[in-house]
N, C-alpha and C positions, 0 to 999 in steps of 0.2 A: 213234845207231845206224848201223851200216854196212850193214844189210840182211842177212837170213839167208843169201842165196846168195853174198854176198861176205864173210861172217863169217870172221875169221882161222882159226877151228877148221875150218870147211868147206874153206877153201883148203888148209890144212895136211893135212887128211884126203885130199883129191884128189891133192895133190902127193906124199904118201907112197905112195898106191896106184900112181901113175904112175911113181914112182922105181924100182919093181920090174919095170916093163914094158920089154922090150928090143927090140920090133919097131917100128922107125921108120916103116915103111910103114903101120902100123895104129895108130900112137900117137894121132893127133888124133881118129879115129873112136872109139877106145876111151875116151879121156878124155871126149869128149862124152857117151858112154853112161853112164859113171860119174857125171858131173855131173847128167845128166838123172834118173838113178835116185835119187841123194841129194836132189836138189831136189824131186822128187815126194814123197818121204817128208817133207821139211821142210814142203811145202805142206799135207800131210795133218795134221801136228801143229799148224800154224797155224790150220787150219780148226777144230780141236778147241779152240782158244783158248789154247794154250800161249804163254807169253812167248818172245821171240826166243831168249834164252840157253837156256831149257829145251827149246825145239823143236830147236835145234842139237844139244844134248847127247843128247837122246832119239833123234834121227835117226842120229847117229854110232854110238850104242850099238846101235841096231837093225841097222844095216848090218854092223857087225862090225869085226874087226881089219884095218886097211888094208894091212898087210904081207902077211897071208895072202891077202887079196883080190887084191892086185897079183901075188903069186906064182901064184895060180890062173888069173888072166887071162893071164899070161905063158905058163903051161903050155898053156892052151887054144889060144892063138894059135900056139904051136909045133906043136901037133897039126894045126891048120888049115894051116899052112905045109907040113907033110909031105905033105898030100894034094893040094896044088896042083901 
């Protein structure tokens, strides 16, 4: 087992989200936020007793489409940049 947080599906999800994010100055903070959010959901499923693969699949399903999330995060950051 690779561990839920380093699972290839988790890493692929995070990388896909972040591939849509264009703001270099906020990249690392945004990535850390996405990781923290997904990991907290994974931890919840683990506490419920789900096996690693099931917990990963359920967490990714619950969080949603990584492309849409990345696009929305990018849009929100563009709004934030406009007001600075």
